N, C-alpha and C positions, 0 to 999 in steps of 0.2 A: 668466483661464483660459478656454480654449475647450472648451465642454461639448456633448456629444451627449445629448439627452433621449430616453429610451425612453418613447414615448407610445402608449398602447393606444386612447385615446378615452374611457376611463372617467373618473369624477369625480376620482380621485386624480391621475392623470397630466395631465389637462387643467388642473387647478388649479396643478400644478407648472409647466406651460408658461406659464400666465398670469402666475405670479409672476416667472419668468425674464424674460418680455417686459416687465413693468412695471419691473423692475430695470434694464433696458437691458443685460442680459448678452450675451456673445458665445456664441450657441448655435445648434444645429440640431436637427431632430426626426427620429427614426427610428421606423418602425412595422413590426411583424411581423404578417403575416397567416398564421395557423396553419391556416386553412381547416377549422376544427372546428365552425363554426356556420352553414355554408351562406351564404345571402345576407346574414345579419347580419355575418359576418366581412368580407365585401366592403364593406358599408355603413360599417363602422368605419374601414376603410382610406381610403375616399373622404372620410369626415368629417375625419379627421386631416390628409389631404393638403389639403383645402379650407381648414382652419384655417391651415396653414402658408403656403399661397398668399396668403390674405387678410392675413396679418401679415408677409409678405415674409421668411419664414424658410425656409432651405434644408431640403429634405425628402429622406429616404431611405426606401425601402420594400423588404421582402423577402417572398416568398411561399414557404411551406413545406408539404410534404405530411407533416404531423406524424404522422398515424396510420401511414403506411407506414414512416416512420423508427422509430417506437416498436416496430413489429412486427419489423422486421429486426434491431434492436439489442437486443430483449428488455427494454425498459424501459417504465415507465409513460408515459402521455400527458403527465403533469406533468413528468417528468424529461426526456422528449424535447423538450418545448417549451423547457425551461430550457437544455439543451445547444445547441439550435439558435439560440436568440436570443442567448446570450452569445457563441457563436462568431462570429456575424454582427456583433454590436456591436464585438467586438475587431477584426474585419477593417475595418469602416468607420472606426473610430477610428484605426487604424494607417495606413490609406491616405490619410486626410484631415486628419491632424494634430490630432486632438482630444486634449486633455489628460485628459479624464475622460468617463465615461458616468454619467448620473444616472437613477436609477429611483425610482418614487414609493411605496416602502414606507412605511407609517405606523405609528403606535404600536399600532394594533389588529393589524396584520400581525406586529409584533414579539411581542405577547402570544400570538397564534396559534402562532408558531414555538416559543415556550417550551413550550406545552402539547403540541405535536407531539413535541418532543424528549423531554419527560418520558415520554410514552406509549411511544415506541420504545426508551427506555433511553438515558441519556446521562451523561457525566461533567460536571465543572464547566463545561467549555467550552460545552456545549450549553445551560447555564443563563444564559449572559451575553447571549443574544439576538443580534440583528442589529447589526453594527457600522455606525455612520454613514459611515465612510470605510474602504475596504479596497482592495487591488489588484483589478483586474478579473480574474476567475478565470483563472489561467495555463493550466489544462488546456484552455482553449478558444481558445488562440492560433491564428493563421491556419495555421501549419505543421501543426498537429494537428487542424484543423477537422473535426468528425465529419460535417458536412453533405454535402460532395460525395462520397458513396459510390457504388458501382456496384451496382445501378442508382441514379442520383442521386435523392435525396429532397428536395433543396433546390433549388428553381428560383427564382432571384432575378429578380424582375420589375424592369425598368429603365425608370422613367418618363422622359419627355422631359427634364425639368428635371435629373435625375440624369445621364442620358446625355450631355447637353450639357457637364457638368462632368467628363467622363472616367470615368463609372461603369463598373464591370466586374463580371462574374460572377467571384467571387473564387477560383475553382479555379486553382491554379497560380500565383497572383500572389504577389509577394514585397514585403511592406511595407517602407518605409524603416526604418533603424536609429533607434531612439529609446528614451526611458525608458519605464518601466511606466505603463500607463493606469490611472487611479484609477476606482473604482466608488463613486459618491456616493449617499447616501440623504437628501436635504435635507428630506424630509417626515416623518422618523422621530419628530420631537418632537410631531407633531400627531395627535390622535385622529381617528377617522372623523367624529365629530360636529362637530369643529372644522373639518374640511375641508368638510363639507356647509354649514356656516355661512358659510365663506369664499366658496363657490360662489354662495350666495344673495345675499350682499352685493355681489359683484362681477360678477354676471350671467354666470358662467362656464357655457358650454354644454358638454354632454358626452353620451356614449352610455351607455345602460343595458345591461349584460350580463345577459340573463335567466338564464343558468346560475349567476349568483352566488346565486340563491335556491334552487338545487338542493342536494342533500346527497350527490351521487354521489362527490365528491372529499372527502378527509379534511378539508382546510382549510375547505371550505364547511360541512361537518357541524359542526365546532367553532364556526364563525362563527354559523351559523343555529340550531343546536340547543343547544349547550352555553353559549355566552356569554350568551344571554338569562337563563339560570338563575343564572349568576355575578352578573349585574346586579341580580337580586333580592336577593342577599346583600350585595353592595357595589356601588352604582351607579358608583363610581369605580374599579372593579377594573382597568381597563386602565391607568390611571395608577399604581395600586398595583403591578401586575405589572412595569411598566416601571421603577419605582423599585427594586423587588427585583432586577431584572436588572442594574442599575447596581451594586448592592452585591455581587451574585454575581460581576460582572466584576472588582471590586476584590479579592474573596477569591481568585478564580482567579489573578490576577496574583501574589498573595502565595504561593499554593501552587506556582505555576510556578517562582518563584525557589527555593523549597525543593527542588523536584524537580531542577532543573538542578544545584544543588550536590550533591545526593545521587547523581545520575547520574555525575558526575565521579568520585565515590568508588567506585562499584560496577561501572562498565562500562568495559571496555577493548576497543575495536573491537567485536566481536560476542560477547564473553564476559562473563558476570556473575559477580563474586566473591561466592559465597554467604555467606561469613563476614562480609564487609563489608555485604552487604544485610541480613542478620539482625541486625546491630549497630545498625541504624537503628530509631528508635522507630516510624516510620510505614512500615515496610518493605512492608506489604501494598499500600499506595497506590503506592509506587515500583514494585513488581512489576507492578501493573496498568498504570501508565503506560509501562513498558518493553515490555510484551507486547501490549497492546490495539491499538496501531497496526499490529502485524504480523498482525492478523486472527484472533487466538485468541479462540474463543467463551468466553462467561462460564463455562460448565460446565468447560471446559478450564482456565481461569484458577483456578477453585476447586480443581481437582485438583492443579495445581502448588502452590498455596498450602498445601493439606493436606500434600503431600509435604515442603514446607519446614518446616511446623510440627512434623511428626514427626521430621525431621532435627534441628531445634533441640532437641527434647526428648530424643532417644535417641542423638545422634551420627551416625556414618556410616550404620549400619543398611543398608537396601536403597536408599539414595538414588541411587547411581550406576547408569548403564545404562538410564535411563528415557527415553522419547521421547514428545513431544507434538506434534501436527500441527495447523496451521491451513491454510486453503486455499492460502496462499502460502509458509509458512515451517515449519521443523522446529526444535524446541527439544529439546536433548539434555542429560542430566545426566551429570556425571563427578564425580570426587572433588573436592569443594569448589567446583565451577563448574557453570554452565549456559551452553551455547553455542547460539546461534540462527543459522540460515543459510537462504538461499532454498531453497524446496522444489523438487527436481529428481527427477522420477520415475525410478527406477532401471531401466536397460535391461540385461537379463541378458547377460553376456558369455560367449563360448565360452572353454573352456580353451585356453591357449597351449602348444603342444608345442615344447619346446626341443630342437632337433636338434644344436646345437653352439654354440660361442661366439658372442656378439653381444649386441645390445640388443633387449629385448622389451617391448612396451607392454601393460599390463593395468591396468584400474581407475584410469585416469588417472595411472598411475605408470610409470616406466621402470626395468626391471631389467637390470643389466649382468652377463653371464656370461663368465668368462674361464677359460682353462686355463693353468696355470703349472707349471713344474718346481719340485720341492721343493728349496729351498736348504739348505745344510748348517746354517745358523744361523737356520732358520725361527723366527719369533716366533709362538707359538700364540695370543697375546692378540690378539683381533680388534678392529679399530677399529669405532667406532659406525657402524651401518648396513651392516656387512660381515660375511659368513660365509665361513669358509675350511674347505672340506670335502675329504675324501679322494676323489679322482676315481674310484677303484676302487669306492667304496661308493655313488657317485651317477653311474652310467654314463648316457650319452645313449642314447635320448631320455628325458627326464623332462618333467614338466608343471608349469606355473604356473597356479594357479587361485585362486578365492576360498575363504574359510573355510567349512566346513560343520559343522553340528551333529554331534558324535560324533568329530571329528578329535582325534587325540592323538599324543603322541610321548614319548620318554624324553630329556628335555633334557640336553644335555652339561653335566657338572658336578654332576648330581644323583644320581650313583651308580646309574644305571640305573632310577630310579624313574619310573613312567609318570605323565603329567600331561595332562589335557585342555587343548586349545588355548584353550578358553573361560576356564579358570582362569589360564592364562598372560596372557591379555588383562586379566583382573581384577587380577592382580599388577602388571602394567605400567600400570594405571590408564588403559586404553584407553577412549575414548569410543565411542559407537555408530558414529560416522563413521570412527574409526580402525579399528574392526572390519570395517566394510564395505569399506574400502580396503586391508585387509591382503592380502598376496600369499603364498599357501602353495605350498611346493615339494613336489610329490608324485611318488614313484617306486614303480612296481609291484614293483620289486626288493625294496624295503623292506617294502611292505605285502603280504606273501605271504598273510596271512590275510584280506585284503580287508575289514578292520574299521576303516579310517580311520587307519592308522598312517602319519603323514606324515613327510617328511624334514626340513622346516624351515619357519619363517615368515621370509620374507626381511626382513633388517634387524633381526630380533629374536633368535631362538634356533634351534639346529639339534639334530637327534637325536644321541644318544651314538654311534650306529653310524657317523656321518659324520666322527668325529674323525680328525685327522691323527696317525698313529701312526708309530713307528719302522719304517722299511721302506717307507713310502709313497713313490711315485715322482712322481706328479702331483697337483695340487690343483685344485679348482674354486672360484673366487672369485666369490661372489654379492654384488653391491653394489646397494643401494637408496638412491640419492642423496636 
């Protein structure tokens, strides 16, 4: 296996490089200069390059303006450095045929990650810690590399050794087609104390990062302020936490199997069968797993759970017609179902004036308007999605528009009884999306009182006044495919 080692110059990565060298592995060294510590950052880069030259190892280096990148993209310095380095690692690996990228995360790093995940809130996946082998983060593949933005915040420095081997600033380059690059963490089973002991025994030289002793960053604060207190309680706490994470990983695998089976029972496309969901013993967890990836906040998830608990206790009640929002998705409840879809901000549409026969677009739907002569054997039963109206009762021009609060009609076949359009929607089990996409036919000829008396809801019902009666000459056929 051909491996690219991510080497910072610190004790962990230098010990990793030493181990790969002693093992006679096929590897190269990559170093990122984030320019966050002035001359110290440059000295780290020179140190790592010197080690590679001394050991005859191929060397790659990139220089980043990390602070500018973080500012422009609105992320922390830590996140900026992560995005920049992994995008570059992916590029170098793809262009140079590396099978894997190795980073020097150790058992202490794993324990720190567990504590960070617990503090920010996490499911079981966050308790399993860092995986020793995983795919290199796909979000940082060369095609989507966040580094070469305008103005560019990634300036790749090309040393002579790299330039001689065809190095390139990776903007616009297309790597060859190949399988996924792996991300390896070969040091994950070693504690920091064990790594320090290895460095002493084998004379491994390394650079000290003075910022590691600071507590500005969350991880450093845990490492320098919290872990010493843990050690007073249990000197072997790092090993203990890592063993716990192995058991958490096993438990998470079992739970994942349960969730996948449950998901097949309750989810069809983007619709959740509420009856099937509530029939599960652990439906609350299944609900969390279904909605949490869609960005729903914990408070929103609790509200959805409470609605389902009330529904399970009281039946239909006021379950239908509710909407819950995440930054990216909308969840809507209807009779016995919950549907989620990507969130698209509604853009108000102008009313469409119908001057004559033709096709008219409104709310993402097409309405066909036709004028036909009344046949002697006219069938008054209307096909699904079609309304047949007396042309004299619905003269041109009339208007197609969205539903408004207060709209009402006297639906054909109800003996002239008035009914709110909102109640028609409820009777027809319309979801909120159905209501938003409904097309109302409005005629001022019918709404003489100006109180929202509408002529029809396309594809659903029409007013009694529009019925085709004996003596009608022409009809208007309104079709909503």
